[in-house]
C-alpha positions as a Markdown table, in Angstrom:
| # | Residue | x | y | z |
|---|---|---|---|---|
| 1 | Met | 39.2 | 22.9 | -44.4 |
| 2 | Glu | 40.9 | 22.7 | -47.8 |
| 3 | Gln | 42.5 | 19.3 | -47.8 |
| 4 | Ile | 42.1 | 16.0 | -45.9 |
| 5 | Ser | 44.6 | 13.2 | -45.7 |
| 6 | Arg | 43.2 | 9.8 | -44.7 |
| 7 | Asp | 43.3 | 6.1 | -45.2 |
| 8 | Leu | 41.1 | 4.2 | -47.7 |
| 9 | Ser | 38.5 | 3.1 | -45.3 |
| 10 | Pro | 35.0 | 3.6 | -46.8 |
| 11 | Ser | 33.7 | 4.9 | -43.4 |
| 12 | Phe | 36.4 | 7.5 | -43.2 |
| 13 | Ile | 35.8 | 8.6 | -46.8 |
| 14 | Ala | 32.0 | 8.9 | -46.2 |
| 15 | Gly | 32.5 | 10.8 | -42.9 |
| 16 | Ala | 35.0 | 13.2 | -44.2 |
| 17 | Ala | 33.0 | 13.9 | -47.4 |
| 18 | Glu | 30.0 | 14.6 | -45.2 |
| 19 | Ala | 31.8 | 16.8 | -42.7 |
| 20 | Phe | 34.0 | 18.6 | -45.3 |
| 21 | Pro | 32.3 | 18.5 | -48.7 |
| 22 | Ser | 34.6 | 21.0 | -50.3 |
| 23 | Ala | 37.9 | 19.6 | -49.1 |
| 24 | Glu | 40.3 | 17.9 | -51.5 |
| 25 | Ile | 40.9 | 14.3 | -50.7 |
| 26 | Thr | 44.4 | 12.9 | -50.4 |
| 27 | Phe | 45.0 | 9.3 | -49.5 |
| 28 | Asp | 48.0 | 8.5 | -47.3 |
| 29 | Arg | 51.0 | 6.9 | -49.1 |
| 30 | Phe | 51.3 | 4.0 | -46.8 |
| 31 | His | 47.9 | 2.5 | -47.6 |
| 32 | Val | 48.2 | 3.2 | -51.4 |
| 33 | Val | 51.6 | 1.5 | -51.5 |
| 34 | Lys | 50.2 | -1.4 | -49.4 |
| 35 | Leu | 47.4 | -2.0 | -51.9 |
| 36 | Leu | 49.8 | -1.8 | -54.9 |
| 37 | Asn | 52.1 | -4.3 | -53.2 |
| 38 | Glu | 49.2 | -6.7 | -52.5 |
| 39 | Ala | 48.0 | -6.4 | -56.1 |
| 40 | Met | 51.5 | -7.1 | -57.5 |
| 41 | Asn | 51.8 | -10.1 | -55.2 |
| 42 | Gln | 48.6 | -11.5 | -56.5 |
| 43 | Val | 49.8 | -11.1 | -60.1 |
| 44 | Arg | 53.1 | -12.8 | -59.2 |
| 45 | Ile | 51.3 | -15.7 | -57.6 |
| 46 | Ser | 48.9 | -16.1 | -60.5 |
| 47 | Glu | 51.7 | -16.0 | -63.1 |
| 48 | Arg | 53.7 | -18.5 | -61.1 |
| 49 | Lys | 50.7 | -20.9 | -61.0 |
| 50 | Glu | 50.0 | -20.3 | -64.7 |
| 51 | His | 53.6 | -20.9 | -65.8 |
| 52 | Phe | 54.7 | -23.4 | -63.2 |
| 53 | Val | 55.4 | -26.2 | -65.8 |
| 54 | Ile | 57.6 | -23.9 | -67.9 |
| 55 | Phe | 59.4 | -22.6 | -64.8 |
| 56 | Val | 60.2 | -26.2 | -63.5 |
| 57 | Ser | 61.3 | -27.5 | -66.9 |
| 58 | Thr | 63.9 | -24.8 | -67.4 |
| 59 | Lys | 65.8 | -25.7 | -64.2 |
């Protein structure tokens, strides 16, 4: 096996690494994009809270 595509679950990562130690790891796009969207949402929420006074006063 040369390449394995899987999600980001630690149990899948450990199991695949044990079963196929020389295989190249590729994470599936859906889960990577999901994590990026969640991180961007947290930044957006944090910025909104931090700058709420400025945001309200400009309306």
